[in-house]
DSSP file (Angstrom, degrees, kcal/mol; ACC not computed):
  #  RESIDUE AA STRUCTURE BP1 BP2  ACC     N-H-->O    O-->H-N    N-H-->O    O-->H-N    TCO  KAPPA ALPHA  PHI   PSI    X-CA   Y-CA   Z-CA
    1    1 A M              0   0    0      0, 0.0    92,-0.1     0, 0.0   104,-0.0   0.000 360.0 360.0 360.0  -5.2    9.7   -4.5   -3.8
    2    2 A G        -     0   0    0     28,-0.1     2,-0.2    27,-0.1    28,-0.1   0.110 360.0-117.0 114.2 133.6    6.2   -4.9   -2.6
    3    3 A I        -     0   0    0     26,-0.3     2,-1.5    -2,-0.0    28,-0.2  -0.530  33.6-105.5 -92.6 167.1    3.0   -6.4   -3.8
    4    4 A N    >>  -     0   0    0      1,-0.2     4,-2.0    -2,-0.2     3,-0.6  -0.743  44.3-174.5 -91.0  84.6   -0.2   -4.7   -4.5
    5    5 A L  H 3> S+     0   0    0     -2,-1.5     4,-2.4     1,-0.3    -1,-0.2   0.802  78.1  53.8 -57.0 -33.0   -1.7   -6.2   -1.3
    6    6 A G  H 3> S+     0   0    0     64,-0.4     4,-1.4     1,-0.2    -1,-0.3   0.872 110.2  46.8 -75.1 -31.7   -5.2   -4.9   -1.9
    7    7 A S  H <> S+     0   0    0     -3,-0.6     4,-1.4     2,-0.2    -2,-0.2   0.849 112.6  49.3 -69.2 -35.6   -5.2   -6.5   -5.4
    8    8 A V  H  X S+     0   0    0     -4,-2.0     4,-2.2     2,-0.2    -2,-0.2   0.921 111.2  49.2 -64.5 -50.1   -3.9   -9.8   -4.1
    9    9 A L  H  < S+     0   0    0     -4,-2.4    -2,-0.2     1,-0.2    -1,-0.2   0.851 110.8  52.2 -65.9 -29.4   -6.5   -9.9   -1.2
   10   10 A E  H  < S+     0   0    0     -4,-1.4     4,-0.3     1,-0.2    -1,-0.2   0.886 111.7  45.5 -75.0 -33.2   -9.3   -9.1   -3.8
   11   11 A V  H >< S+     0   0    0     -4,-1.4     3,-1.6    -3,-0.2     4,-0.4   0.860  97.7  74.3 -67.4 -40.3   -8.3  -11.9   -6.1
   12   12 A R  G >< S+     0   0    0     -4,-2.2     3,-1.8     1,-0.3     8,-0.2   0.852  92.8  47.8 -53.2 -49.0   -8.0  -14.5   -3.5
   13   13 A P  G 3  S+     0   0    0      0, 0.0    -1,-0.3     0, 0.0    -2,-0.1   0.705 106.3  60.6 -64.1 -18.5  -11.6  -15.2   -2.6
   14   14 A K  G <  S+     0   0    0     -3,-1.6    -2,-0.2    -4,-0.3    -3,-0.1   0.436  75.6 112.0 -90.3   2.1  -12.5  -15.5   -6.4
   15   15 A D    X   -     0   0    0     -3,-1.8     3,-1.4    -4,-0.4     5,-0.1  -0.663  56.2-158.9 -79.5 112.5  -10.0  -18.4   -6.8
   16   16 A P  T 3  S+     0   0    0      0, 0.0    -1,-0.2     0, 0.0    -2,-0.0   0.767  90.9  50.6 -60.8 -29.6  -12.2  -21.5   -7.4
   17   17 A T  T 3  S-     0   0    0     -3,-0.1    -2,-0.1     1,-0.0    -3,-0.0   0.638  94.5-143.1 -83.6 -11.9   -9.4  -23.9   -6.3
   18   18 A K  S <  S+     0   0    0     -3,-1.4    -1,-0.0    -6,-0.2    -6,-0.0   0.717  70.5 114.3  55.7  23.0   -8.9  -22.1   -3.1
   19   19 A G        +     0   0    0      2,-0.1     2,-0.6    -7,-0.0    -1,-0.1   0.355  36.5 115.3-102.5   7.0   -5.2  -22.8   -3.5
   20   20 A Y        +     0   0    0     -8,-0.2     2,-0.3    -5,-0.1    -5,-0.1  -0.672  44.0 175.8 -80.1 122.0   -4.1  -19.2   -4.0
   21   21 A R        -     0   0    0     -2,-0.6     2,-0.5     2,-0.0    -2,-0.1  -0.873  26.6-142.5-126.7 158.7   -1.9  -18.2   -1.1
   22   22 A V        -     0   0    0     -2,-0.3     2,-0.5     2,-0.0    -2,-0.0  -0.979  12.2-166.0-123.2 129.9    0.1  -15.2   -0.1
   23   23 A K        -     0   0    0     -2,-0.5     2,-0.8     2,-0.0    -2,-0.0  -0.968   9.4-152.2-117.5 119.8    3.5  -15.6    1.6
   24   24 A L        -     0   0    0     -2,-0.5     2,-0.4     4,-0.0     4,-0.1  -0.805  14.2-158.5 -95.0 113.8    4.9  -12.5    3.2
   25   25 A V        -     0   0    0     -2,-0.8    -2,-0.0     2,-0.1     0, 0.0  -0.745  26.8 -86.9 -96.9 137.9    8.7  -12.7    3.3
   26   26 A E  S    S+     0   0    0     -2,-0.4    64,-0.1     2,-0.1     2,-0.1  -0.736 111.6  49.1 -93.5 143.7   10.7  -10.7    5.7
   27   27 A P  S    S-     0   0    0      0, 0.0    63,-0.3     0, 0.0    -2,-0.1   0.359  98.7-130.2 -74.2 138.2   11.7   -8.1    5.6
   28   28 A L  E     -a   90   0A   0     61,-2.8    63,-3.1    -2,-0.1     2,-0.3  -0.360  16.0-127.7 -61.3 125.5    8.2   -7.1    4.5
   29   29 A P  E     -a   91   0A   0      0, 0.0     2,-0.4     0, 0.0   -26,-0.3  -0.587  32.4-179.5 -77.5 134.6    8.3   -4.9    1.5
   30   30 A V  E     +a   92   0A   0     61,-2.7    63,-3.2    -2,-0.3     2,-0.3  -0.988   7.3 161.2-139.0 128.7    6.2   -1.7    2.1
   31   31 A R  E     -a   93   0A   0     -2,-0.4     2,-0.4    61,-0.2    43,-0.2  -0.902  39.3-107.2-138.0 167.4    5.8    1.0   -0.5
   32   32 A F        -     0   0    0     61,-0.8     3,-0.1    -2,-0.3    41,-0.0  -0.815  21.9-168.8-100.1 137.6    3.3    3.9   -1.0
   33   33 A G        +     0   0    0     -2,-0.4     2,-0.3     1,-0.2    -1,-0.1   0.651  65.8  26.0-106.5 -18.9    0.9    3.5   -3.8
   34   34 A A        -     0   0    0      2,-0.0     2,-0.4     0, 0.0    -1,-0.2  -0.999  56.4-151.1-148.6 147.1   -0.5    7.0   -4.1
   35   35 A A        -     0   0    0     -2,-0.3     2,-0.3    -3,-0.1    -3,-0.0  -0.966  16.8-175.1-120.6 137.5    0.3   10.7   -3.4
   36   36 A E        +     0   0    0     -2,-0.4     2,-0.3     2,-0.0    -2,-0.0  -0.859  11.4 152.8-124.2 155.6   -2.2   13.3   -2.6
   37   37 A G        -     0   0    0     -2,-0.3     2,-0.5     2,-0.0    -2,-0.0  -0.972  38.9-100.5-168.5-177.5   -1.9   17.0   -2.1
   38   38 A I        -     0   0    0     -2,-0.3    -2,-0.0     4,-0.0    11,-0.0  -0.965  35.2-118.8-124.4 128.1   -3.6   20.4   -2.4
   39   39 A L    >   -     0   0    0     -2,-0.5     3,-1.5     1,-0.1    -2,-0.0  -0.263  16.9-130.0 -60.7 140.5   -3.2   22.7   -5.2
   40   40 A A  T 3  S+     0   0    0      1,-0.3    -1,-0.1     3,-0.0    -2,-0.0   0.810 110.5  49.3 -60.2 -27.0   -1.7   26.1   -4.3
   41   41 A T  T 3  S+     0   0    0      3,-0.1    -1,-0.3     4,-0.0    -2,-0.1   0.248  79.2 141.7 -98.7  16.4   -4.6   27.6   -6.2
   42   42 A A    <   -     0   0    0     -3,-1.5     4,-0.1     1,-0.1    -4,-0.0  -0.222  51.5-139.7 -54.1 139.4   -7.3   25.6   -4.6
   43   43 A V  S    S+     0   0    0      1,-0.3    -1,-0.1     2,-0.1    -3,-0.0   0.856 100.2  24.4 -72.0 -35.1  -10.4   27.7   -4.0
   44   44 A H  S >> S+     0   0    0      1,-0.1     4,-1.2     2,-0.1     3,-0.6  -0.540  70.6 164.4-131.2  70.0  -11.0   26.0   -0.6
   45   45 A P  H 3> S+     0   0    0      0, 0.0     4,-2.3     0, 0.0     5,-0.2   0.809  74.7  57.5 -60.7 -31.6   -7.5   24.8    0.6
   46   46 A Y  H 3> S+     0   0    0      1,-0.2     4,-2.2     2,-0.2     5,-0.2   0.880 102.4  53.6 -67.1 -36.0   -8.6   24.3    4.2
   47   47 A A  H <> S+     0   0    0     -3,-0.6     4,-1.9     2,-0.2    -1,-0.2   0.851 108.5  50.3 -64.2 -34.9  -11.3   22.0    3.2
   48   48 A G  H  X S+     0   0    0     -4,-1.2     4,-2.5     2,-0.2     5,-0.2   0.897 110.1  50.4 -66.1 -44.2   -8.7   19.9    1.3
   49   49 A L  H  X S+     0   0    0     -4,-2.3     4,-2.2     1,-0.2    -2,-0.2   0.868 109.5  50.9 -68.7 -31.2   -6.5   19.9    4.5
   50   50 A L  H  X S+     0   0    0     -4,-2.2     4,-2.3     2,-0.2    -1,-0.2   0.917 110.4  49.6 -63.3 -43.7   -9.5   18.7    6.5
   51   51 A W  H  X S+     0   0    0     -4,-1.9     4,-1.9     2,-0.2    -2,-0.2   0.905 111.8  47.4 -64.4 -45.1  -10.1   16.0    4.0
   52   52 A M  H  X S+     0   0    0     -4,-2.5     4,-0.9     1,-0.2    -1,-0.2   0.897 111.7  52.6 -64.8 -41.1   -6.3   14.8    4.1
   53   53 A E  H  < S+     0   0    0     -4,-2.2     3,-0.4    -5,-0.2    -2,-0.2   0.891 107.4  50.8 -67.4 -37.3   -6.5   14.9    7.9
   54   54 A F  H >< S+     0   0    0     -4,-2.3     3,-2.1     1,-0.2     6,-0.6   0.887 102.0  63.0 -64.4 -38.9   -9.6   12.7    7.9
   55   55 A Q  H 3< S+     0   0    0     -4,-1.9    -1,-0.2     1,-0.3    -2,-0.2   0.776 103.5  47.8 -63.2 -26.6   -7.9   10.1    5.7
   56   56 A V  T 3< S+     0   0    0     -4,-0.9    -1,-0.3    -3,-0.4    -2,-0.2   0.390  90.9 105.2 -94.0   2.4   -5.3    9.4    8.1
   57   57 A S  S <> S-     0   0    0     -3,-2.1     4,-2.3    -4,-0.2     5,-0.2  -0.411  81.8-114.7 -78.2 156.4   -7.7    9.0   11.0
   58   58 A P  H  > S+     0   0    0      0, 0.0     4,-1.7     0, 0.0     5,-0.1   0.839 116.9  56.5 -51.7 -34.2   -8.6    5.6   12.5
   59   59 A E  H  > S+     0   0    0      1,-0.2     4,-1.5     2,-0.2     5,-0.1   0.933 108.8  43.8 -72.0 -44.6  -12.1    6.1   11.3
   60   60 A A  H  > S+     0   0    0     -6,-0.6     4,-2.6     1,-0.2    -1,-0.2   0.871 112.9  51.8 -63.6 -38.2  -11.1    6.6    7.7
   61   61 A Q  H  X S+     0   0    0     -4,-2.3     4,-2.2     1,-0.2    19,-0.3   0.847 106.6  54.0 -67.6 -31.2   -8.7    3.7    7.8
   62   62 A E  H  X S+     0   0    0     -4,-1.7     4,-2.2    -5,-0.2    -1,-0.2   0.892 109.4  48.5 -65.3 -43.2  -11.4    1.5    9.1
   63   63 A I  H  X S+     0   0    0     -4,-1.5     4,-2.3     2,-0.2     5,-0.3   0.950 112.5  49.9 -63.4 -51.1  -13.7    2.5    6.1
   64   64 A L  H  X S+     0   0    0     -4,-2.6     4,-1.4     1,-0.2     7,-0.4   0.869 111.1  46.3 -57.5 -42.8  -10.8    1.8    3.8
   65   65 A D  H  < S+     0   0    0     -4,-2.2    -1,-0.2     1,-0.2     4,-0.2   0.887 112.4  53.5 -70.1 -38.0  -10.1   -1.6    5.2
   66   66 A K  H  < S+     0   0    0     -4,-2.2     3,-0.2     1,-0.2    -2,-0.2   0.879 118.5  32.2 -58.9 -41.8  -13.8   -2.4    5.1
   67   67 A H  H  < S+     0   0    0     -4,-2.3    -1,-0.2     1,-0.2    -2,-0.2   0.550 138.5  15.6 -99.6  -9.5  -14.3   -1.6    1.5
   68   68 A G  S >< S-     0   0    0     -4,-1.4     3,-2.9    -5,-0.3     4,-0.3  -0.393  80.3-140.4-161.1  75.8  -10.9   -2.6    0.2
   69   69 A L  T 3  S+     0   0    0      1,-0.3   -60,-0.2    -3,-0.2    -4,-0.1  -0.123  93.1  23.0 -47.9 124.6   -8.8   -4.8    2.6
   70   70 A G  T 3  S+     0   0    0    -61,-0.1   -64,-0.4   -62,-0.1    -1,-0.3   0.399  93.0 107.1  96.3  -0.2   -5.3   -3.7    2.4
   71   71 A D    <   +     0   0    0     -3,-2.9    -2,-0.1    -7,-0.4    -6,-0.1   0.669  58.5  89.3 -79.7 -18.9   -6.2   -0.2    1.1
   72   72 A G  S    S-     0   0    0     -4,-0.3     2,-0.3   -11,-0.2   -66,-0.1  -0.052  89.1 -85.5 -68.8 179.7   -5.4    1.5    4.3
   73   73 A S    >   -     0   0    0      1,-0.1     3,-0.7     4,-0.1     9,-0.7  -0.672  17.2-145.0 -93.4 140.9   -1.9    2.8    5.3
   74   74 A A  T 3  S+     0   0    0     -2,-0.3    -1,-0.1     1,-0.2     4,-0.1   0.719 101.9  59.3 -70.3 -22.9    0.7    0.7    6.8
   75   75 A L  T 3  S+     0   0    0      2,-0.1    -1,-0.2     1,-0.0    -3,-0.0   0.504  85.5  87.1 -83.9  -6.4    1.7    3.7    8.7
   76   76 A I  S X  S-     0   0    0     -3,-0.7     3,-1.9   -19,-0.1     6,-0.3  -0.867  83.7-120.6 -99.8 113.6   -1.6    4.3   10.5
   77   77 A P  T 3  S+     0   0    0      0, 0.0     3,-0.1     0, 0.0    -2,-0.1  -0.185  95.7  23.9 -53.2 140.6   -1.9    2.3   13.7
   78   78 A G  T 3  S+     0   0    0      1,-0.3    -4,-0.1    -4,-0.1    -2,-0.0   0.238  89.9 127.3  89.9 -14.6   -4.9   -0.1   13.7
   79   79 A S  S <> S-     0   0    0     -3,-1.9     4,-2.4    -6,-0.2    -1,-0.3  -0.327  73.4-113.4 -74.5 161.5   -5.1   -0.5    9.9
   80   80 A Y  H  > S+     0   0    0    -19,-0.3     4,-2.4     1,-0.2     5,-0.2   0.934 119.2  47.7 -57.5 -44.2   -5.1   -3.9    8.4
   81   81 A Q  H  > S+     0   0    0      2,-0.2     4,-1.9     1,-0.2     5,-0.2   0.964 110.9  52.0 -66.3 -44.4   -1.6   -3.3    6.8
   82   82 A E  H  > S+     0   0    0     -9,-0.7     4,-1.5    -6,-0.3     3,-0.3   0.927 110.8  47.8 -52.9 -51.1   -0.2   -1.9   10.1
   83   83 A K  H  < S+     0   0    0     -4,-2.4    -1,-0.2     1,-0.2    -2,-0.2   0.836 108.4  54.6 -61.7 -36.6   -1.4   -4.9   12.0
   84   84 A L  H  < S+     0   0    0     -4,-2.4    -1,-0.2     1,-0.2    -2,-0.2   0.867 118.9  32.6 -68.1 -32.2    0.1   -7.2    9.4
   85   85 A I  H >< S+     0   0    0     -4,-1.9     3,-2.2    -3,-0.3    -2,-0.2   0.583  84.1 131.2 -98.0  -9.8    3.6   -5.6    9.7
   86   86 A R  T 3< S+     0   0    0     -4,-1.5    -3,-0.0     1,-0.3    -4,-0.0  -0.204  81.4   1.1 -49.9 122.4    3.5   -4.7   13.3
   87   87 A G  T 3  S+     0   0    0      1,-0.3    -1,-0.3     0, 0.0    -2,-0.1   0.509 108.1 108.2  80.9   4.9    6.7   -6.0   15.1
   88   88 A K  S <  S-     0   0    0     -3,-2.2    -1,-0.3     1,-0.0     2,-0.3  -0.781  78.2 -97.1-116.6 161.4    8.3   -7.4   12.0
   89   89 A P        -     0   0    0      0, 0.0   -61,-2.8     0, 0.0     2,-0.3  -0.548  45.4-168.1 -76.6 138.7   11.2   -6.1   10.0
   90   90 A V  E     -a   28   0A   0    -63,-0.3     2,-0.6    -2,-0.3   -62,-0.1  -0.894  25.4-142.7-125.6 157.5   10.2   -4.1    6.9
   91   91 A S  E     -a   29   0A   0    -63,-3.1   -61,-2.7    -2,-0.3     2,-0.4  -0.962  27.8-155.3-111.7 107.1   11.9   -2.8    3.9
   92   92 A M  E     -a   30   0A   0     -2,-0.6     2,-0.8   -63,-0.2   -61,-0.2  -0.719  10.8-159.4 -95.2 131.8   10.3    0.7    3.1
   93   93 A L  E     -a   31   0A   0    -63,-3.2   -61,-0.8    -2,-0.4     2,-0.1  -0.870  25.5-173.1-100.3  96.1   10.3    2.1   -0.3
   94   94 A G    >>  -     0   0    0     -2,-0.8     3,-1.8   -63,-0.1     4,-0.5  -0.299  40.2 -92.4 -86.5 172.7    9.8    5.8    0.3
   95   95 A W  G >4 S+     0   0    0      1,-0.3     3,-0.8     2,-0.2     4,-0.4   0.790 119.3  68.1 -51.3 -30.6    9.3    8.6   -2.1
   96   96 A D  G 34 S+     0   0    0      1,-0.2    -1,-0.3     2,-0.1     3,-0.2   0.770 107.3  40.4 -68.2 -17.1   13.0    9.4   -2.3
   97   97 A L  G X4 S+     0   0    0     -3,-1.8     3,-1.7     1,-0.1     4,-0.3   0.445  83.9  98.6-101.1  -4.3   13.4    6.0   -4.2
   98   98 A H  G X< S+     0   0    0     -3,-0.8     3,-1.1    -4,-0.5     4,-0.3   0.737  73.0  65.4 -66.0 -23.7   10.3    6.0   -6.3
   99   99 A Q  G 3  S+     0   0    0     -4,-0.4     4,-0.3     1,-0.2     3,-0.3   0.765 101.9  53.0 -66.7 -21.4   12.3    7.3   -9.4
  100  100 A N  G <> S+     0   0    0     -3,-1.7     4,-2.6     1,-0.2     5,-0.2   0.565  80.5  94.2 -82.4  -6.5   14.1    4.0   -9.3
  101  101 A L  H <> S+     0   0    0     -3,-1.1     4,-2.2    -4,-0.3    -1,-0.2   0.821  82.2  50.8 -64.4 -40.6   11.1    1.7   -9.3
  102  102 A D  H  > S+     0   0    0     -4,-0.3     4,-2.1    -3,-0.3    -1,-0.2   0.905 113.9  44.3 -57.8 -46.8   10.9    1.1  -13.1
  103  103 A E  H  > S+     0   0    0     -4,-0.3     4,-1.9     1,-0.2    -2,-0.2   0.921 113.4  50.5 -67.1 -40.7   14.5    0.1  -13.4
  104  104 A W  H  X S+     0   0    0     -4,-2.6     4,-2.2     1,-0.2    -2,-0.2   0.902 109.1  50.9 -59.1 -44.7   14.4   -2.0  -10.4
  105  105 A S  H  X S+     0   0    0     -4,-2.2     4,-2.4    -5,-0.2     5,-0.2   0.913 108.7  51.3 -61.6 -41.1   11.3   -3.9  -11.6
  106  106 A K  H  X S+     0   0    0     -4,-2.1     4,-2.0     1,-0.2    -1,-0.2   0.924 110.8  50.0 -60.3 -41.4   12.9   -4.6  -14.9
  107  107 A K  H  X S+     0   0    0     -4,-1.9     4,-2.2     1,-0.2    -1,-0.2   0.878 111.0  49.2 -63.9 -36.5   16.0   -6.0  -13.1
  108  108 A I  H  X S+     0   0    0     -4,-2.2     4,-1.4     2,-0.2    -1,-0.2   0.899 110.3  49.2 -67.6 -42.4   13.8   -8.2  -10.9
  109  109 A V  H  <>S+     0   0    0     -4,-2.4     5,-2.1     1,-0.2     4,-0.2   0.840 112.6  48.4 -73.0 -29.5   11.9   -9.6  -13.7
  110  110 A E  H ><5S+     0   0    0     -4,-2.0     3,-1.5    -5,-0.2    -2,-0.2   0.895 108.3  55.3 -67.8 -42.4   15.2  -10.4  -15.6
  111  111 A A  H 3<5S+     0   0    0     -4,-2.2    -2,-0.2     1,-0.3    -1,-0.2   0.770 105.2  52.2 -66.1 -28.7   16.6  -12.0  -12.5
  112  112 A Y  T 3<5S-     0   0    0     -4,-1.4    -1,-0.3     2,-0.1    -2,-0.2   0.500 121.1-110.0 -85.9  -2.1   13.6  -14.3  -12.4
  113  113 A G  T < 5S+     0   0    0     -3,-1.5     2,-0.3     1,-0.3    -3,-0.2   0.490  74.8 133.7  93.6   1.4   14.2  -15.3  -16.0
  114  114 A F      <       0   0    0     -5,-2.1    -1,-0.3    -6,-0.2    -2,-0.1  -0.628 360.0 360.0 -89.5 149.4   11.1  -13.5  -17.3
  115  115 A R              0   0    0     -2,-0.3    -1,-0.1    -3,-0.1    -5,-0.1   0.408 360.0 360.0-145.5 360.0   11.4  -11.3  -20.4
């Protein structure tokens, strides 16, 4: 159902054994980690729209990748995540399925024998 790629990439250089590896299994799991929006009662809603527009720009994705590799969006061309999945089969967990995430996670944990 998808790893927290940014967290995994952050821990990897800290592994003293250098044995920590990541295996991306196809179809590559892709999910969205955060939702943002603008309050209907915002004092400056257009400033919020400009901020959101900037966040999906190549410049913003470059900043995100520089300060947290894997924190950019898999849906923005040129981001680290987009390059990682480009041309590969993906399994996308969209917002319409997020309400199932807790239940599915429990089932996966049980299937692996963890309790």
